[in-house]
SESE-843283 format. One record per residue (C-alpha): x, y, z; residue in three letters. Coordinates in steps of 0.001 Angstrom, whole numbers, plus 500000, padded with zeros to 6 digits. Example, Ala and Ser with C-alpha at 12.3 -4.5 7.8 and 13.67 -1.06 7.14 Angstrom:
REM SESE-843283
512300495500507800ala;513670498940507140ser;
END
This chain:
REM SESE-843283
213651537821194467ala;210123537341193050met;211547536601189601leu;213915533989191048arg;211082532231192943ile;208879532124189827asn;211794530796187769phe;212462528035190332met;208754527174190400ala;208787526966186610leu;211790524598186639ile;210159522415189306ala;206881522313187366ala;208708521385184155ala;210610518626185945phe;207501517198187590leu;205555517523184342gly;208303515623182550gly;208141512840185123leu;204377512608184737leu;204557512566180944leu;207187509814180835thr;205464507541183340ser;205253504036181822pro;201903503438183517ala;200366506388181693met;198093505314178854ala;198639506875175467lys;195989509015173810asp;195307508272170160tyr;193502510585167753lys;192586509542164234leu;190713511342161486val;189508509188158596val;188521510669155259gln;185816508891153273met;185417510190149735ser;184542506910148049ser;180997506190146874lys;181784502454146936asn;179510501008149612glu;181743497963150181lys;184697500264150865ala;182532502275153247gln;181424499105155053lys;185028497888155364arg;186089501293156685thr;183442501155159408leu;184532497595160245gln;188195498687160432arg;187306501515162798ile;185456499029165026gly;188504496712164940gln;190787499635165791leu;188681500530168841leu;188741496894169953lys;192522496617169455ala;193115499750171543leu;190589498907174258lys;191616500514177532gly;193447503309175711glu;192017506760175091thr;191025506753171423val;189304509571169569glu;188151508843166030val;186569511321163647ala;185240510349160224val;184800513039157582val;182553512178154621ala;183287514332151608ile;181346514552148325gly;180898511034146938pro;181193509537150440gly;177582510584151097phe;176204507031151449asn;178245506626154612leu;176198509212156502val;172872509152154616ala;169812508452156721lys;167911507144153704tyr;168936505032150729ala;169280506255147153glu;166026506243145220lys;167340504669141984lys;165216501566142248phe;162852502620145015ile;159549504382144582ser;159858508031145562ile;157468507734148519gly;159506505171150506thr;162165505946153059thr;164340502839153180asp;167253503287155544gly;170736504073154287gly;173229501212154011met;175288502113157066his;172831503665159539val;173147500927162178glu;176945500601161894ala;177405504381162142val;175082504607165168lys;176958501749166847lys;180298503531166351leu;178791506821167557met;177831505075170813lys;181520504171171145lys;182490507824170772gly;183288508045167055val;182317511446165646val;181049511701162067phe;181209514839159937phe;179736515553156514ala;180548518573154413asp;178086520604152390lys;179146518937149114thr;177988515650150643thr;174473517006151048val;174627518481147542lys;175634515049146131met;172754513382147990met;170245515750146343gly;171911515237142959lys;171407511465143335his;167720511859144140gly;168015511071147814met;166556512911150750pro;169353515080152137thr;168799514040155736glu;171888512782157537leu;172010510132160242ile;171142511778163555lys;174330512949165242gly;176357513529162065val;177788517041162222lys;177520519191159106leu;180608521298158351val;181133523851155566pro;184184522105154106asn;185435518575154762gly;189057519258153800ala;189146522226156179ala;187648520051158946gln;190374517451158422ile;193026520157158576leu;191549521551161817lys;191498518077163354leu;195111517471162286gln;196046520775163893asp;194362519482167080ala;196638516415167069gly;194653513939164963tyr;196531511631162602his;195122511448159078tyr;194121508264157322gln;192231507798154078ala;190594504417153631met;189865503652149997phe;189708499911149493phe;
END
């Protein structure tokens, strides 16, 4: 008798759950992971702009966006600019600090992998990331984990 009651409860829960999930009034949850591996600062700027436009277009919806900077994408998450034409003692801000911080306030999560930090050092920059950027051992693995958690993948290279 106990087995039959549990089975009936399971059927009822599945039915009610199905009704809740198919409710037209229920907002959709969106999850997006964006890979940035381009060193091109214009492409990085456009990517940040596109993410802002996406959030605006889906206003009122639940949107989770993660950005993973890998290797050459280091300028996206660098706290300080490259030192090519700057005297070594200065700490001019990175190109995208304000745009990244603005998106972080809107809930966008930024990740950088260890090769990103390695590339920053190789290009003579301080290896400090923008406050709030999460350092992960491997960017590709982070993307895979996020995809496994329901995120849709998008690479923006333009």
